[in-house]
C-alpha positions in Angstrom: -186.0 -0.4 35.4 -183.9 -0.7 38.6 -185.0 2.9 39.5 -188.6 1.9 39.1 -188.3 -1.1 41.3 -186.3 0.9 43.9 -188.9 3.6 43.9 -191.6 1.0 44.6 -189.5 -0.6 47.4 -188.8 2.7 48.9 -192.5 3.4 49.2 -193.0 0.3 51.4 -191.6 1.8 54.5 -192.4 0.2 57.9 -194.6 3.3 58.5 -196.7 2.6 55.5 -196.7 -1.2 55.9 -198.1 -0.8 59.4 -200.8 1.6 58.3 -201.9 -0.8 55.6 -201.8 -3.7 58.0 -203.8 -1.8 60.6 -206.5 -0.9 58.0 -206.7 -4.5 56.9 -207.1 -5.7 60.4 -209.7 -3.0 61.1 -212.0 -3.8 58.2 -214.7 -6.4 58.8 -213.7 -10.1 58.2 -217.0 -10.6 56.3 -218.8 -8.2 54.0 -222.2 -9.5 54.9 -224.1 -11.3 57.6 -227.0 -13.4 56.4 -230.4 -13.4 58.2 -230.8 -16.2 60.7 -232.8 -17.2 63.8 -232.3 -16.7 67.5 -232.3 -13.8 69.9 -229.6 -11.5 68.3 -230.2 -12.5 64.6 -233.9 -11.8 65.1 -233.4 -8.2 66.2 -230.8 -7.7 63.5 -233.2 -8.6 60.7 -235.9 -6.7 62.4 -234.0 -3.5 61.7 -234.1 -4.1 58.0 -237.7 -5.2 58.1 -238.7 -2.0 59.9 -237.0 0.1 57.2 -238.6 -2.0 54.4 -242.1 -1.6 55.9 -241.7 2.1 56.6 -242.0 1.9 60.4 -241.1 5.0 62.4 -238.1 4.5 64.7 -238.9 5.6 68.3 -242.6 5.1 67.9 -243.3 1.9 66.0 -239.9 0.4 66.7 -238.0 1.0 69.9 -234.5 -0.5 70.5 -231.0 0.8 71.2 -230.2 0.5 67.5 -231.6 2.9 65.0 -232.3 3.1 61.2 -228.6 2.8 60.4 -228.2 -0.2 62.7 -227.5 -2.4 59.6 -224.1 -0.7 59.3 -223.2 -2.6 62.6 -225.1 -5.8 62.0 -224.1 -5.9 58.3 -227.3 -7.6 57.3 -227.9 -6.5 53.6 -231.6 -7.6 53.3 -233.7 -4.9 51.6 -230.7 -2.6 51.9 -228.0 -4.1 49.6 -224.2 -4.2 50.1 -223.5 -0.7 48.6 -224.1 1.2 51.9 -221.9 -1.2 53.7 -219.0 -0.7 51.2 -219.4 3.1 51.3 -219.3 3.0 55.1 -216.1 0.8 55.1 -214.4 3.1 52.6 -215.3 6.1 54.8 -214.0 4.5 58.0 -210.8 3.2 56.3 -210.1 6.7 55.1 -210.6 8.2 58.6 -208.4 5.5 60.1 -205.6 6.3 57.6 -205.9 10.0 58.5 -205.7 9.1 62.2 -202.9 6.6 61.9 -200.7 9.1 60.0 -201.1 11.5 62.9 -200.6 8.8 65.5 -197.4 7.4 64.0 -196.0 10.9 63.6 -196.7 11.7 67.2 -195.3 8.4 68.5 -192.2 8.6 66.2 -191.0 5.2 67.4 -191.3 1.9 65.4 -191.6 -0.2 68.6 -194.6 1.9 69.7 -196.1 1.7 66.3 -196.4 -2.1 66.6 -198.9 -1.8 69.5 -201.4 -0.1 67.2 -202.2 -3.0 64.8 -202.0 -5.4 67.7 -204.8 -3.8 69.6 -206.8 -3.1 66.5 -206.6 -6.8 65.8 -207.6 -7.8 69.3 -210.5 -5.3 69.5 -212.0 -6.6 66.2 -212.6 -10.0 68.0 -215.9 -8.6 68.8 -216.2 -6.0 66.2 -219.0 -3.5 66.8 -219.3 -0.5 64.4 -220.4 2.0 67.1 -217.5 1.2 69.5 -215.0 1.3 66.6 -216.4 4.7 65.6 -216.4 5.9 69.2 -212.7 5.1 69.3 -212.1 7.2 66.2 -214.3 10.0 67.6 -212.2 10.2 70.8 -209.0 10.5 68.8 -210.4 13.2 66.5 -211.7 15.3 69.4 -208.4 15.1 71.2 -206.5 16.0 68.0 -208.6 19.1 67.4 -208.1 20.0 71.1 -204.3 20.0 70.6 -203.9 21.1 66.9 -207.2 23.0 66.2 -207.4 21.2 62.8 -210.9 21.9 61.6 -211.0 18.7 59.6 -210.6 16.6 62.8 -213.5 18.4 64.4 -215.6 18.1 61.3 -214.9 14.3 61.1 -215.7 13.9 64.8 -219.0 15.8 64.4 -219.9 13.6 61.4 -219.1 10.4 63.2 -221.2 11.5 66.2 -224.2 12.0 63.9 -223.5 8.6 62.3 -223.4 6.8 65.6 -226.6 8.6 66.7 -228.5 6.8 64.0 -226.7 3.4 64.3 -226.9 2.9 68.1 -228.4 5.7 70.1 -226.9 4.9 73.5 -223.4 5.7 72.2 -224.9 8.4 70.0 -226.0 10.2 73.1 -222.6 9.8 74.7 -220.7 11.2 71.7 -223.2 14.1 71.5 -222.7 15.0 75.1 -218.9 14.8 74.8 -219.0 16.9 71.6 -221.2 19.6 73.2 -219.1 19.7 76.3 -215.9 20.0 74.2 -217.4 22.9 72.1 -218.3 24.7 75.3 -214.9 24.1 76.7 -213.3 25.5 73.5 -215.4 28.6 73.8 -214.8 29.0 77.5 -211.0 28.6 76.9 -211.0 31.2 74.0 -214.0 33.5 73.8 -213.1 34.3 70.2 -213.4 30.7 69.1 -217.2 30.7 69.3 -217.2 31.9 65.7 -215.6 28.6 64.7 -217.4 26.4 67.2 -221.0 27.5 66.5 -221.1 26.1 63.0 -220.2 22.6 64.2 -222.9 22.7 66.9 -225.3 23.9 64.3 -224.3 21.3 61.8 -224.6 18.5 64.4 -228.1 19.6 65.4 -229.3 20.3 61.8 -227.9 17.0 60.6 -229.8 15.1 63.3 -233.1 16.9 62.7 -232.8 16.6 58.9 -231.8 12.9 58.9 -234.6 12.1 61.4 -237.0 13.2 58.7 -235.3 11.2 56.0 -234.9 8.1 58.1 -238.4 8.2 59.6 -237.4 8.8 63.2 -239.6 10.3 65.8 -236.8 12.1 67.4 -238.4 12.9 70.8 -239.6 9.3 71.3 -236.4 7.9 69.8 -234.3 9.5 72.5 -236.9 8.9 75.2 -237.1 5.2 74.4 -233.4 4.8 74.3 -233.0 6.6 77.7 -235.6 4.2 79.1 -233.7 1.2 77.8 -230.4 2.6 79.1 -231.9 3.4 82.5 -232.8 -0.2 83.4 -230.3 -2.1 81.2 -228.2 -2.8 84.3 -231.2 -4.1 86.3 -232.5 -6.4 83.6 -229.6 -7.5 81.4 -226.8 -8.1 83.8 -225.8 -11.8 83.9 -223.9 -14.0 86.2 -224.1 -17.0 83.9 -220.4 -16.6 82.9 -219.4 -17.1 86.6 -221.8 -20.0 87.1 -221.1 -21.9 83.9 -217.4 -21.1 83.2 -216.0 -20.0 86.5 -212.3 -20.4 85.7 -212.5 -18.1 82.7 -214.7 -15.6 84.5 -212.6 -15.3 87.7 -209.4 -15.2 85.6 -210.8 -12.2 83.6 -211.9 -10.6 86.8 -208.4 -10.9 88.2 -206.9 -9.3 85.1 -209.5 -6.5 85.2 -208.4 -5.9 88.8 -204.9 -5.4 87.6 -206.0 -2.8 85.1 -208.3 -1.1 87.6 -205.4 -1.0 90.2 -203.0 0.5 87.6 -205.5 3.2 86.7 -206.2 3.9 90.3 -202.5 4.2 91.2 -202.0 6.5 88.2 -204.8 8.9 89.2 -204.1 8.9 92.9 -200.3 9.2 92.6 -200.6 11.8 89.8 -203.4 13.9 91.2 -201.2 16.9 92.2 -199.5 16.9 88.8 -202.9 16.6 87.0 -204.3 19.5 88.9 -201.4 21.7 87.9 -201.5 20.5 84.2 -204.9 22.0 83.4 -204.8 21.3 79.7 -204.5 17.5 80.4 -207.5 17.2 82.6 -210.0 17.1 79.7 -208.0 14.3 78.0 -207.8 12.2 81.1 -211.5 12.6 82.1 -212.7 11.6 78.7 -210.2 8.7 78.5 -211.4 7.4 81.9 -215.0 7.8 81.0 -214.4 6.0 77.7 -212.7 3.1 79.5 -215.5 3.0 82.0 -218.0 2.5 79.2 -215.9 -0.3 77.8 -215.7 -1.9 81.3 -219.5 -1.7 81.7 -220.0 -3.1 78.2 -217.8 -6.1 79.2 -218.8 -6.8 82.7 -222.5 -5.9 83.0 -223.5 -8.6 80.4 -220.5 -10.6 81.6 -219.3 -13.1 78.9 -216.7 -14.0 76.4 -217.8 -11.5 73.7 -217.5 -8.5 75.9 -213.9 -8.9 76.9 -212.6 -6.9 74.0 -214.3 -3.7 75.4 -212.4 -3.1 78.7 -209.1 -4.6 77.7 -208.5 -4.0 73.9 -210.6 -0.9 73.2 -209.6 0.2 76.7 -205.9 0.0 75.7 -206.7 2.1 72.6 -208.3 4.8 74.8 -205.3 4.9 77.1 -202.9 4.9 74.1 -204.9 7.8 72.4 -204.7 9.8 75.6 -201.0 9.1 75.9 -200.4 10.7 72.5 -202.2 13.9 73.5 -201.0 14.4 77.0 -198.6 17.3 77.2 -197.1 17.0 80.7 -194.1 14.8 80.3 -194.5 13.3 83.8 -198.1 12.4 83.1 -197.2 11.1 79.7 -194.5 8.8 81.2 -196.8 7.5 83.9 -199.7 6.9 81.5 -197.3 5.1 79.2 -196.6 2.7 82.1 -200.4 2.1 82.4 -200.5 1.3 78.7 -197.6 -1.2 79.3 -199.8 -2.9 81.9 -202.5 -3.3 79.2 -199.9 -4.6 76.8 -198.6 -7.1 79.4 -201.9 -8.6 80.5 -203.7 -8.5 77.1 -202.2 -11.8 75.8 -203.9 -13.6 78.8 -207.4 -12.2 78.4 -209.9 -14.8 77.6 -212.1 -13.9 74.6 -213.7 -17.2 74.1 -210.8 -18.8 72.2 -208.9 -19.9 75.2 -206.2 -17.3 75.7 -206.3 -14.1 73.6 -205.8 -15.6 70.2 -207.2 -13.8 67.2 -206.1 -14.9 63.8 -204.6 -12.2 61.6 -207.0 -12.4 58.6 -207.8 -10.3 55.6 -211.1 -8.5 55.3 -214.1 -9.7 53.2 -213.2 -13.4 53.3 -216.8 -14.3 52.4 -216.4 -12.4 49.1 -212.8 -13.6 48.4 -213.1 -17.3 49.3 -216.7 -18.3 48.9 -219.5 -18.1 46.4 -221.4 -15.4 48.2 -224.6 -15.9 46.2 -224.6 -19.6 46.8 -223.9 -19.2 50.5 -226.8 -16.8 50.8 -229.2 -19.1 49.0 -228.0 -22.1 51.1 -228.4 -20.2 54.4 -231.8 -18.9 53.4 -232.9 -22.4 52.3 -231.7 -23.9 55.6 -233.5 -21.3 57.7 -236.7 -21.5 55.7 -236.8 -25.3 56.4 -236.0 -24.8 60.1 -238.6 -22.1 60.6 -241.2 -23.3 58.2 -244.8 -22.9 59.4 -247.4 -25.4 58.2 -248.7 -24.2 54.8 -252.3 -24.5 55.8 -251.8 -22.3 58.8 -249.6 -19.9 56.9 -252.4 -19.3 54.4 -254.5 -17.9 57.2 -251.9 -15.1 57.6 -252.2 -14.0 54.0 -253.1 -10.3 53.9 -252.8 -10.2 57.7 -250.1 -8.8 60.0 -248.1 -10.9 62.5 -245.9 -10.4 65.5 -243.9 -12.9 67.5 -243.5 -13.2 71.3 -241.1 -13.3 73.0 -238.3 -12.8 70.5 -238.1 -15.3 67.5 -238.9 -12.6 64.9 -237.2 -14.9 62.3 -240.5 -16.7 62.0 -242.0 -13.7 60.2 -239.0 -13.3 57.9 -238.6 -16.8 56.8 -242.3 -17.3 56.1 -242.7 -14.0 54.2 -245.2 -12.7 56.7 -246.3 -9.1 57.1 -244.3 -8.2 60.2 -246.2 -5.8 62.5 -244.1 -5.6 65.8 -244.9 -4.2 69.2 -242.7 -1.2 69.8 -240.3 -2.9 72.2 -239.7 -5.6 69.7 -238.4 -8.4 72.0 -239.9 -9.2 75.4 -236.7 -9.6 77.3 -236.0 -5.9 76.3 -239.4 -4.6 77.5 -238.1 -4.6 81.1 -239.7 -1.5 82.6 -243.1 0.1 82.8 -242.5 2.6 80.0 -241.5 -0.1 77.5 -244.1 -2.8 78.3 -246.8 -0.1 78.4 -245.9 0.9 74.8 -246.4 -2.7 73.9 -249.7 -2.9 75.8 -251.0 0.2 74.0 -250.0 -1.2 70.6 -251.8 -4.5 71.2 -255.0 -2.8 72.2 -254.8 -0.2 69.3 -256.4 -0.4 65.9 -252.9 -1.1 64.5 -252.4 -4.3 66.6 -251.2 -7.3 64.6 -253.9 -9.6 63.4 -252.0 -12.7 64.8 -249.4 -13.3 67.4 -247.1 -16.3 67.5 -246.1 -17.2 71.1 -243.2 -19.6 71.9 -241.8 -20.8 75.2 -238.2 -20.4 74.0 -235.5 -20.3 76.6 -234.7 -17.2 78.6 -231.9 -14.7 77.8 -230.0 -16.0 80.9 -230.3 -19.2 82.8 -232.0 -17.7 86.0 -234.5 -15.5 84.4 -238.2 -16.4 84.4 -239.2 -15.8 80.8 -243.0 -15.5 81.4 -242.5 -12.4 83.6 -240.9 -10.4 80.8 -243.1 -7.9 79.0 -246.1 -9.0 81.1 -248.3 -6.1 79.9 -248.1 -7.6 76.4 -249.4 -10.8 77.9 -252.2 -8.9 79.6 -253.1 -7.3 76.3 -253.1 -10.7 74.5 -255.7 -12.0 77.0 -257.8 -8.9 76.4 -257.6 -8.5 72.7 -256.8 -12.0 71.3 -258.4 -15.4 71.3 -256.6 -18.7 71.1 -256.6 -20.0 67.5 -254.4 -23.0 67.2 -251.1 -24.7 68.1 -248.6 -25.8 65.6 -245.1 -27.2 65.6 -242.3 -25.6 63.6 -238.7 -25.2 65.0 -240.6 -24.5 68.2 -244.1 -25.2 69.3 -246.2 -22.1 68.4 -249.3 -20.9 70.2 -251.2 -18.8 67.7 -253.7 -16.2 68.9 -256.0 -14.2 66.7 -257.2 -10.6 67.3 -260.8 -10.3 68.5 -263.4 -8.0 66.9 -263.4 -6.0 70.1 -261.2 -6.1 73.2 -262.4 -7.4 76.5 -262.6 -5.1 79.5 -260.5 -5.8 82.6 -262.4 -6.4 85.8 -260.3 -5.9 88.9 -261.2 -7.4 92.3 -259.6 -8.1 95.6 -257.3 -5.2 95.4 -254.9 -4.9 98.3 -251.5 -3.5 99.3 -248.9 -5.5 101.1 -245.8 -4.6 103.0 -243.3 -7.2 103.9 -239.5 -7.8 104.3 -236.7 -9.6 102.5 -236.7 -13.3 103.3 -240.3 -13.1 104.6 -242.7 -15.5 102.8 -246.0 -13.8 101.9 -249.3 -15.1 100.5 -250.0 -13.4 97.2 -252.6 -15.5 95.3 -255.0 -18.4 95.5 -256.0 -21.3 93.3 -258.0 -20.4 90.2 -257.2 -16.7 90.6 -255.5 -14.7 87.8 -253.5 -12.3 90.0 -251.6 -9.3 88.9 -248.9 -7.9 91.2 -246.6 -4.9 91.1 -243.7 -5.2 93.5 -241.4 -2.4 94.6 -238.0 -3.4 95.8 -235.4 -0.7 96.4 -231.6 -0.9 96.2 -229.6 -0.1 99.3 -226.8 2.5 99.0 -224.4 -0.4 98.5 -226.7 -1.9 95.8 -226.8 1.5 94.0 -223.0 1.8 94.0 -222.6 -1.8 92.7 -225.3 -1.0 90.0 -223.2 1.9 88.8 -219.8 0.4 89.1 -220.2 -3.1 87.8 -223.5 -5.1 88.2 -226.4 -4.7 90.5 -226.8 -7.3 93.2 -228.9 -10.4 92.3 -232.4 -10.4 93.7 -233.8 -13.9 93.8 -237.4 -14.9 94.5 -238.7 -18.2 95.7 -242.1 -19.0 94.1 -244.4 -21.5 95.7 -247.1 -23.0 93.4 -250.5 -24.1 94.5 -249.5 -27.7 94.4 -246.7 -27.0 96.9 -243.7 -27.2 94.6 -241.2 -24.3 94.6 -238.8 -22.7 92.2 -236.2 -19.9 92.6 -235.9 -17.2 89.9 -233.9 -14.1 89.3 -236.2 -11.2 89.8 -235.7 -8.1 87.6 -236.5 -5.1 89.7 -237.9 -2.9 87.0 -239.8 -5.9 85.5 -241.7 -6.8 88.7 -242.4 -3.1 89.4 -244.1 -2.8 86.0 -246.3 -5.8 86.9 -246.4 -9.5 86.4 -248.9 -12.4 86.5 -248.6 -14.9 89.3 -248.9 -17.9 87.1 -246.8 -20.9 86.0 -246.0 -20.9 82.3 -242.9 -22.7 81.3 -244.0 -25.6 79.0 -245.8 -25.7 75.7 -248.8 -27.5 77.4 -248.9 -24.7 80.0 -248.7 -22.0 77.2 -251.6 -23.6 75.3 -253.7 -23.9 78.4 -253.0 -20.3 79.4 -254.3 -18.8 76.2 -257.2 -21.3 75.8 -258.5 -20.5 79.3 -257.4 -16.8 79.5 -254.9 -17.4 82.3 -256.3 -20.3 84.3 -253.0 -21.9 84.9 -251.5 -23.1 88.2 -251.0 -20.1 90.5 -248.0 -18.9 92.3 -249.5 -18.6 95.8 -246.5 -17.5 97.8 -243.4 -15.3 97.2 -240.2 -15.0 99.2 -237.5 -12.6 98.1 -234.1 -13.9 98.9 -231.0 -11.8 99.1 -228.2 -10.9 101.4 -229.4 -7.6 102.9 -226.5 -5.5 101.8 -227.8 -5.0 98.3 -231.4 -4.1 99.0 -233.5 -2.2 101.5 -235.4 -4.4 103.9 -238.9 -3.2 103.2 -240.8 -4.4 100.2 -244.2 -3.1 99.0 -246.7 -4.7 96.6 -250.0 -3.8 95.0 -252.0 -6.7 93.7 -255.5 -7.5 92.4 -257.3 -10.4 90.7 -258.1 -10.0 87.0 -261.1 -11.3 85.0 -262.5 -10.2 81.7 -265.9 -9.2 80.3 
């Protein structure tokens, strides 16, 4: 008996205990996330609704997430929990494989302890694609050094998985994989026999799964690239600085320490790096991965993003440290990792200082009645988002969309959801995306009803009405005001016409003016459409790439003489906007009743320090009427 107990005790070595702890910290704290309302919960449930209704991703449904997005959101509706459990088992097995390699390479108990620590901290804002991206980077590096085919096979499979979860990182992993395969062939011409099958598998898997998952591959990629291209312009936020300055500036100071340490490493080590050719690939990919984390954290600057540059960033540096061969570079990169380790306890993640409870996975399953919680959440949301039953009856057998983003109304009222392609208006922030929506709303497949709400903007300075303006134009052409009802929000309901009205353009003109110059743009009782072209200066372009683009503010003067200052989204105003005031429920109702006869914005003045933008601004505008 003593031998039996001793054998069990001997198996629980520090090495195995830390692997087990790391896996437990890595796994999600909750198995499921229940549907809810709001900006993010709405697009999360929209993924599942799109799958359930057989919509084609890339054509009918355009977003950064794809048909496997539920693996990241963990919403089980119409999908079930089984795919989530299978996914968790797969990632846990891959992590065990990776940790066994990592701990063997580190061969130091003190160094081992950093692994579960940074895994714990990165899961503060757990996102499946960035977790998979971290595993992918390790596996590519491991094959680079060891030529283990299983590592390359796992990296290839993970890249395909990410491609259908969230395409922006899917494109990144695909590019890294293809570049690595080319590098491998270039380094050893004979290796092409081994590398070609992985390239073929990656391409074949993507094409085959596109058919299975109902993905229009060309438009899936085109839509994602369009979203990525103007994400910086539209979705950057300075709310964190304005509303919680002490946390924002503190995190910026800590980020400066990290940036300085990386800069010193690369500048001081450049001669050594150039001599150590085999380490260049590892360092370039490491720096690029950290840059993606930095952009993830500091473009949409806020509490949730802080795990990306600091904790995932530490993991990227730590992974590179394992696979660097030059001893001088390894030592110096180890010093950079120590900087991450030193500053990380002070990073603000929304819980004050970096405090993240060590918790076991699947707490919702272990400590609550999951079925009861689901029913309770569903009941609560159905009451909150309930639409008057008399009005809901008119939707029977009809299709419905919601503008700008509260898709939850369709789900919690069991409506037939028929979305515009760019599913939420704040995301239709360039001409390509809002034109997709315009075409949808004028097509035979347009939804029969649209619910319009004047919910708040996605950041405090954005003018909600200017988002996705071509959808608004299509609503004026192809929909009639039906009724107003009060649910969680006041809903303006418009109904599709038997035939769309034609646009009549008048008073077309082109304007050229400068920053800080006030210009007359519309008149009272005119429904004026304007397309404004503002260009970044060289400094503005640099800031757009490195951190955030400069803020372009516009002062709008209404016909009654009152003024307001908004944050102008460059790609949004270039696609076209209406020069009208629509911020309240009363104004929204009047707008759709009268086809746009609200109070006009008569003057515009673009305000900005001149360093971020070119002086000259051009605009094309015309008055709109319908017949």
